[in-house]
ROVOBA-572110 format. One record per residue (C-alpha): residue number from 0; chain; x, y, z. Coordinates in steps of 0.02 Angstrom, whole numbers, plus 50000, padded with zeros to 5 digits. Example, Ala and Ser with C-alpha at 12.3 -4.5 7.8 and 13.67 -1.06 7.14 Angstrom:
# ROVOBA-572110
nr: 0	kette: A	east: 50615	north: 49775	up: 50390 $
nr: 1	kette: A	east: 50684	north: 49947	up: 50357 $
***
This chain:
# ROVOBA-572110
nr: 0	kette: A	east: 54431	north: 54947	up: 54596 $
nr: 1	kette: A	east: 54353	north: 54773	up: 54675 $
nr: 2	kette: A	east: 54247	north: 54780	up: 54798 $
nr: 3	kette: A	east: 54390	north: 54669	up: 54902 $
nr: 4	kette: A	east: 54535	north: 54783	up: 54850 $
nr: 5	kette: A	east: 54426	north: 54931	up: 54891 $
nr: 6	kette: A	east: 54366	north: 54876	up: 55064 $
nr: 7	kette: A	east: 54561	north: 54820	up: 55110 $
nr: 8	kette: A	east: 54626	north: 54986	up: 55074 $
nr: 9	kette: A	east: 54492	north: 55081	up: 55169 $
nr: 10	kette: A	east: 54520	north: 54968	up: 55311 $
nr: 11	kette: A	east: 54703	north: 55018	up: 55302 $
nr: 12	kette: A	east: 54653	north: 55198	up: 55292 $
nr: 13	kette: A	east: 54564	north: 55177	up: 55443 $
nr: 14	kette: A	east: 54693	north: 55101	up: 55537 $
nr: 15	kette: A	east: 54836	north: 55222	up: 55483 $
nr: 16	kette: A	east: 54765	north: 55374	up: 55456 $
nr: 17	kette: A	east: 54598	north: 55406	up: 55518 $
nr: 18	kette: A	east: 54650	north: 55335	up: 55704 $
nr: 19	kette: A	east: 54791	north: 55427	up: 55675 $
nr: 20	kette: A	east: 54663	north: 55602	up: 55668 $
nr: 21	kette: A	east: 54538	north: 55545	up: 55781 $
nr: 22	kette: A	east: 54596	north: 55673	up: 55908 $
nr: 23	kette: A	east: 54571	north: 55863	up: 55874 $
nr: 24	kette: A	east: 54746	north: 55882	up: 55987 $
nr: 25	kette: A	east: 54838	north: 55788	up: 55827 $
nr: 26	kette: A	east: 54753	north: 55879	up: 55693 $
nr: 27	kette: A	east: 54802	north: 56048	up: 55765 $
nr: 28	kette: A	east: 54990	north: 55960	up: 55811 $
nr: 29	kette: A	east: 55007	north: 55912	up: 55622 $
nr: 30	kette: A	east: 54942	north: 56103	up: 55582 $
nr: 31	kette: A	east: 55069	north: 56159	up: 55684 $
nr: 32	kette: A	east: 55192	north: 56061	up: 55605 $
nr: 33	kette: A	east: 55156	north: 56129	up: 55425 $
nr: 34	kette: A	east: 55270	north: 56267	up: 55456 $
nr: 35	kette: A	east: 55436	north: 56139	up: 55476 $
nr: 36	kette: A	east: 55496	north: 56043	up: 55623 $
nr: 37	kette: A	east: 55465	north: 56094	up: 55811 $
nr: 38	kette: A	east: 55504	north: 56009	up: 55974 $
nr: 39	kette: A	east: 55387	north: 55951	up: 56088 $
nr: 40	kette: A	east: 55419	north: 56097	up: 56225 $
nr: 41	kette: A	east: 55382	north: 56220	up: 56076 $
nr: 42	kette: A	east: 55212	north: 56108	up: 55996 $
nr: 43	kette: A	east: 55155	north: 56110	up: 56221 $
nr: 44	kette: A	east: 55165	north: 56288	up: 56248 $
nr: 45	kette: A	east: 55084	north: 56336	up: 56061 $
nr: 46	kette: A	east: 54941	north: 56211	up: 56109 $
nr: 47	kette: A	east: 54952	north: 56254	up: 56293 $
nr: 48	kette: A	east: 54951	north: 56071	up: 56335 $
nr: 49	kette: A	east: 55066	north: 55962	up: 56460 $
nr: 50	kette: A	east: 55228	north: 55902	up: 56372 $
nr: 51	kette: A	east: 55174	north: 55712	up: 56422 $
nr: 52	kette: A	east: 55015	north: 55738	up: 56332 $
nr: 53	kette: A	east: 55087	north: 55816	up: 56169 $
nr: 54	kette: A	east: 55217	north: 55674	up: 56168 $
nr: 55	kette: A	east: 55078	north: 55555	up: 56186 $
nr: 56	kette: A	east: 54992	north: 55616	up: 56047 $
nr: 57	kette: A	east: 55163	north: 55643	up: 55930 $
nr: 58	kette: A	east: 55194	north: 55458	up: 55961 $
nr: 59	kette: A	east: 55020	north: 55398	up: 55903 $
nr: 60	kette: A	east: 55047	north: 55500	up: 55740 $
nr: 61	kette: A	east: 55224	north: 55439	up: 55727 $
nr: 62	kette: A	east: 55166	north: 55258	up: 55736 $
nr: 63	kette: A	east: 55050	north: 55279	up: 55597 $
nr: 64	kette: A	east: 55174	north: 55386	up: 55487 $
nr: 65	kette: A	east: 55104	north: 55557	up: 55504 $
nr: 66	kette: A	east: 55257	north: 55637	up: 55564 $
nr: 67	kette: A	east: 55444	north: 55584	up: 55583 $
nr: 68	kette: A	east: 55569	north: 55624	up: 55725 $
nr: 69	kette: A	east: 55756	north: 55693	up: 55722 $
nr: 70	kette: A	east: 55861	north: 55696	up: 55878 $
nr: 71	kette: A	east: 55987	north: 55855	up: 55858 $
nr: 72	kette: A	east: 56110	north: 55836	up: 55986 $
nr: 73	kette: A	east: 55981	north: 55842	up: 56147 $
nr: 74	kette: A	east: 55833	north: 55896	up: 56069 $
nr: 75	kette: A	east: 55707	north: 55793	up: 55959 $
nr: 76	kette: A	east: 55610	north: 55888	up: 55828 $
nr: 77	kette: A	east: 55468	north: 55825	up: 55731 $
nr: 78	kette: A	east: 55403	north: 55858	up: 55564 $
nr: 79	kette: A	east: 55266	north: 55784	up: 55440 $
nr: 80	kette: A	east: 55324	north: 55641	up: 55328 $
nr: 81	kette: A	east: 55200	north: 55697	up: 55207 $
nr: 82	kette: A	east: 55145	north: 55878	up: 55172 $
nr: 83	kette: A	east: 54987	north: 55809	up: 55073 $
nr: 84	kette: A	east: 54914	north: 55765	up: 55259 $
nr: 85	kette: A	east: 54892	north: 55952	up: 55272 $
nr: 86	kette: A	east: 54796	north: 55980	up: 55111 $
nr: 87	kette: A	east: 54689	north: 55824	up: 55140 $
nr: 88	kette: A	east: 54638	north: 55924	up: 55299 $
nr: 89	kette: A	east: 54598	north: 56084	up: 55213 $
nr: 90	kette: A	east: 54490	north: 55988	up: 55094 $
nr: 91	kette: A	east: 54390	north: 55908	up: 55250 $
nr: 92	kette: A	east: 54376	north: 56083	up: 55324 $
nr: 93	kette: A	east: 54296	north: 56161	up: 55171 $
nr: 94	kette: A	east: 54187	north: 56025	up: 55162 $
nr: 95	kette: A	east: 54140	north: 56057	up: 55333 $
nr: 96	kette: A	east: 54104	north: 56241	up: 55293 $
nr: 97	kette: A	east: 54011	north: 56193	up: 55144 $
nr: 98	kette: A	east: 53910	north: 56068	up: 55261 $
nr: 99	kette: A	east: 53878	north: 56210	up: 55394 $
nr: 100	kette: A	east: 53834	north: 56347	up: 55253 $
nr: 101	kette: A	east: 53694	north: 56211	up: 55172 $
nr: 102	kette: A	east: 53638	north: 56181	up: 55345 $
nr: 103	kette: A	east: 53620	north: 56367	up: 55407 $
nr: 104	kette: A	east: 53527	north: 56411	up: 55218 $
nr: 105	kette: A	east: 53398	north: 56264	up: 55289 $
nr: 106	kette: A	east: 53369	north: 56344	up: 55460 $
nr: 107	kette: A	east: 53352	north: 56513	up: 55356 $
nr: 108	kette: A	east: 53222	north: 56428	up: 55251 $
nr: 109	kette: A	east: 53124	north: 56343	up: 55400 $
nr: 110	kette: A	east: 53140	north: 56485	up: 55545 $
nr: 111	kette: A	east: 53063	north: 56629	up: 55502 $
nr: 112	kette: A	east: 53154	north: 56785	up: 55523 $
nr: 113	kette: A	east: 53091	north: 56950	up: 55643 $
nr: 114	kette: A	east: 53064	north: 57098	up: 55572 $
nr: 115	kette: A	east: 53136	north: 57243	up: 55652 $
***
């Protein structure tokens, strides 16, 4: 991939996806939506957050194409637009777990353990 193309793609990735994931509440919303479409009130209750806060975060996720909304009568349901976002988040969580494990190993090597 040429450098300019890569730069453009990374800039677009950052603007569309990374900024959408920049708040932990939005990542939690995506995980709650992994089980299927849900109403704002259901999500607010599950996250123990005010409904306006959840609506704000859902709007950001929708604007970035990570979720979609569907009106069913008087209710609006939100759903993931692409299940792969959960797979990507799971991969990032696995990377984090490995990083933390390596850091813990380093600490164990540097800090002597107390003998009982």
